[in-house]
C-alpha positions in Angstrom: 2.8 12.2 9.0 6.6 12.5 8.6 6.7 9.4 6.4 4.1 10.5 4.2 5.9 13.8 3.7 9.0 11.8 2.7 6.8 9.9 0.3 5.6 13.2 -1.2 9.2 14.5 -1.6 10.4 11.2 -3.3 7.6 11.5 -5.8 8.4 15.1 -6.4 12.2 14.3 -6.9 11.2 11.3 -9.1 9.0 13.5 -11.3 11.7 16.0 -11.6 14.2 13.5 -12.7 11.7 12.0 -15.1 11.1 15.5 -16.7 14.8 16.2 -17.0 15.8 12.7 -18.4 12.7 12.4 -20.6 13.1 9.7 -23.3 16.4 8.6 -21.9 15.3 6.0 -19.5 15.6 2.4 -20.7 13.0 -0.4 -19.9 15.9 -2.6 -18.7 16.9 0.0 -16.1 13.3 0.3 -14.8 12.8 -3.4 -14.7 16.0 -3.9 -12.7 15.1 -1.4 -10.1 11.6 -2.9 -9.8 13.0 -6.4 -9.0 15.4 -4.8 -6.5 12.6 -3.0 -4.7 10.5 -6.1 -4.9 13.1 -8.0 -2.9 13.1 -5.3 -0.3 9.3 -5.2 0.0 9.5 -9.0 0.4 11.9 -8.6 3.2 9.9 -6.0 5.1 6.7 -8.2 4.8 8.6 -11.2 6.3 10.0 -9.1 9.2 6.5 -8.0 10.0 5.0 -11.5 9.6 7.5 -13.2 12.0 6.7 -10.7 14.8 3.5 -12.6 15.6 3.1 -14.1 19.1 0.1 -16.1 17.8 0.5 -17.9 14.4 -3.0 -19.4 14.7 -4.4 -15.7 14.8 -2.6 -14.8 11.6 -3.9 -18.0 9.8 -7.3 -17.6 10.9 -7.5 -13.9 10.2 -5.9 -14.3 6.7 -8.2 -17.1 5.7 -11.4 -15.3 6.9 -10.3 -12.0 5.7 -9.5 -13.2 2.2 -12.9 -14.9 2.0 -14.6 -11.8 3.0 -12.4 -9.7 0.5 -13.2 -12.1 -2.2 -16.8 -12.0 -1.6 -16.9 -8.2 -1.7 -14.4 -8.2 -4.6 -12.6 -5.3 -2.9 -9.7 -5.3 -5.5 -12.1 -4.9 -8.4 -14.0 -2.2 -6.6 -10.8 -0.3 -5.9 -9.8 -0.6 -9.5 -13.4 0.7 -10.5 -12.9 3.7 -8.3 -9.7 4.5 -10.0 -11.3 4.1 -13.5 -14.3 6.3 -12.4 -11.8 9.0 -11.2 -9.8 8.7 -14.4 -13.0 9.1 -16.6 -14.4 11.9 -14.5 -11.2 14.0 -14.6 -10.4 13.2 -18.2 -13.9 14.2 -19.3 -13.6 17.3 -21.4 -9.9 17.5 -21.0 -9.2 16.5 -24.6 -5.7 15.0 -24.9 -4.4 16.7 -21.9 -1.2 14.8 -20.9 -1.3 16.8 -17.5 -4.7 15.3 -16.5 -3.6 11.8 -17.7 -0.4 11.9 -15.7 -2.2 13.2 -12.6 -4.9 10.6 -12.6 -2.8 7.6 -13.5 -0.1 8.5 -10.8 -2.8 9.3 -8.2 -4.6 5.9 -8.8 -1.3 4.0 -8.6 0.2 5.7 -5.6 -3.0 5.8 -3.5 -5.1 2.8 -4.4 -3.3 -0.1 -2.8 -2.6 -2.3 0.2 0.7 -0.8 0.9 -0.7 2.7 1.5 -3.2 1.2 4.0 -0.7 -1.1 5.7 1.9 1.7 5.9 -0.5 4.2 7.3 -1.6 1.6 10.0 2.0 1.0 11.0 2.9 4.7 11.0 -0.2 5.7 13.0 -0.4 2.9 15.6 3.3 1.7 15.9 5.1 4.8 14.9 7.0 2.5 12.4 7.6 4.3 9.1 9.5 1.6 7.3 6.6 0.6 5.1 5.5 4.1 4.0 9.1 5.1 3.3 9.7 1.9 1.2 6.6 2.6 -0.6 7.8 6.1 -1.1 11.0 4.8 -2.7 8.8 2.6 -5.1 6.6 5.6 -5.9 9.6 7.7 -6.5 11.2 5.3 -8.9 7.9 4.8 -10.7 7.2 8.5 -11.0 10.5 8.8 -12.9 9.1 6.8 -15.8 5.7 8.2 -15.5 6.8 11.8 -15.6 9.1 11.1 -18.5 6.0 9.7 -20.4 3.3 11.8 -19.1 4.7 15.1 -18.0 4.1 17.4 -15.1 0.8 16.1 -14.0 2.5 13.2 -12.2 4.2 15.6 -9.8 0.8 16.9 -8.7 -0.2 13.5 -7.4 1.5 14.3 -4.3 -1.5 16.4 -3.2 -3.9 13.3 -2.9 -1.1 11.3 -1.5 -0.7 13.8 1.2 -4.5 14.1 1.9 -5.3 10.3 1.6 -2.2 8.6 3.1 -1.6 11.3 5.7 -5.3 11.3 6.7 -5.3 7.5 7.2 -2.1 7.8 9.3 -3.7 10.4 11.6 -7.0 8.2 11.8 -5.0 5.2 12.7 -3.0 7.0 15.2 -6.1 8.3 16.9 -8.0 5.0 16.9 -5.0 2.9 17.8 -4.6 4.5 21.2 -7.3 2.3 22.6 -6.2 -1.0 21.1 -4.2 -3.6 23.2 -0.5 -3.8 22.2 -0.9 -7.6 21.6 -3.8 -6.9 19.1 -1.6 -4.3 17.4 1.2 -6.9 17.0 -1.0 -9.3 15.4 -2.6 -6.7 13.0 1.0 -5.8 11.9 1.8 -9.5 11.5 -1.3 -10.0 9.3 -0.3 -6.8 7.4 3.1 -8.3 6.9 1.8 -11.4 5.2 -0.1 -9.0 2.7 3.2 -7.0 2.1 4.8 -10.4 1.2 2.1 -10.8 -1.4 2.9 -7.4 -2.9 6.6 -8.1 -3.0 5.8 -11.4 -4.9 3.7 -9.6 -7.4 6.4 -7.0 -7.9 8.9 -9.8 -8.6 6.4 -11.6 -10.9 6.6 -14.9 -8.9 2.9 -16.0 -9.0 1.6 -17.4 -12.2 -1.4 -15.3 -11.6 -1.1 -11.9 -9.9 -2.2 -12.1 -6.2 -5.3 -10.1 -5.4 -3.8 -8.5 -2.3 -6.6 -6.0 -2.2 -9.0 -8.8 -1.4 -6.9 -9.7 1.7 -7.2 -6.2 3.3 -10.1 -7.2 5.7 -7.7 -9.7 7.4 -5.7 -6.7 8.9 -8.7 -5.8 11.1 -9.8 -9.2 12.1 -7.5 -9.5 15.1 -9.6 -6.9 16.7 -12.3 -9.6 16.9 -10.1 -12.6 17.2 -8.0 -11.7 20.2 -10.9 -10.9 22.6 -12.8 -14.0 21.3 -9.6 -16.1 21.9 -9.2 -14.8 25.4 -12.9 -15.5 26.2 -12.6 -19.1 25.0 -9.4 -19.6 26.8 -11.2 -18.5 30.0 -14.0 -20.9 29.4 -11.7 -23.8 28.9 -9.3 -22.9 31.6 
């Protein structure tokens, strides 16, 4: 939970700075910071990705998981949830900038692969690097959001705390019974997805990678590792 608390504090600080320096933040400044953070995210993903002890596991899980995610169209469904939330909370709110800022920031900070990967790493491996990095990105983003949309952005910390913190506690409870080698491969697969997020932040792909559709891959080592051991036992 400590990493989520750091995430919350960074969003609050960013929102405060945005309110103080409203209309004084240039687009060039925001773009430069986004590029720098994108490089950092790319590095985090690579470091997790190369921790694998079973490259074939990562490849198989990424291929199968992406096919499952594409079939279910997870990313579009995640976006639909965000849009539904936005419409529901904006209903009857008139031109309230508070509600608009709260909803837009909540969707951006909570609905994403990095929140899930980070919660998994924090809960199962007690590794807070991903969530804290996400917190820095959220903090920088909240500066520009709060400058444009006002105080509502700061209140997005409530769903961040409930959603991301809840996921961390859930992964912490479930992860106790998962073999360490399986956790390692889950982290490695998550690292590949984090690389995709970094590439999107840097604008490297011609078409934005649908990393949300890759999320099922994170959980497939839970099936792949026992199956792999069983097949090895039959062959050996």
